[in-house]
N, C-alpha and C positions, 0 to 999 in steps of 0.2 A: 179170810182175814178176821172175820168176826169170831170164828172158832179159836183162833190164836189169842185174841183178846180175852176170851172167856177163860182159857187155860191160864193165862197170866194172872187174871183176877183170882183164880182158885189158889195159885201159888202165893199170891200176895195175902190172901186170907189166912193161909196156913203158915205164913212166914215164921211166927214164933215157934211153932212145932218143928219146922224144918231146921231152924237154928239150934234148937235143943238137941235134935237128933245128930246133927253134924258135930256139935261140941262133945256129945257123949261118945261118938265114934272116935274122935281125935283123942279124947282122954283115955279111952280103953286101949287104943292102939299104942300110945306112948307112955303108959303109966309105969312100966318097968324100965324105961329108958333113962339113962343117967342125965341126959340133957333135956328130956321131955319134948315140949313143943318146938324148941329150938332145933332139935334134930331133924324135924320135917323140912326145915329150910337148909340146914347145914349139909345134910346128906347129898342132895342133888348138886349143891355148889362144890362140894369136895370131889364128887365124881367128875364134874365138868372140868375142874382144875387139873385133875390127874390126866384126863383125856387130852387136854390142851398141852400139858407138858410132854406126854408120851408122843403124841402125833406131831407136835412141832419139832421135837428133837429127832424123830425117826425120818420124817419126810423132808425136812429142810435140806439135808445134804443130798438126798436123792434128786430133788428138783434142781438144785444148783448144778449138780453133776450132769444131769440130763441136758440142761441148757447149754453147758459147755460142749458136750458131745454133739449136740445138734448144730451148734455154731461151727465146730470143726468139720463136720461132715458137709455142711453147706459150702465152706471155704474150699474143700477138696473138689467139690463138683464144679466150681467156677474156675 
């Protein structure tokens, strides 16, 4: 536990350097992008939205159909 606290103290000591390096990396990564920093948030949100639309429309009908088929097969067995 003492080793962990020392490592945290080192990170805390170099916090300004770490923040500068992170900001530099973000600026370099998105400097040619039309939306800049906003793209780093919008990109995952748009991908998630597309996946929700695709999977909800694809699997919604299959699940309802399967439930009906299972219900009919159980009625036939009884």
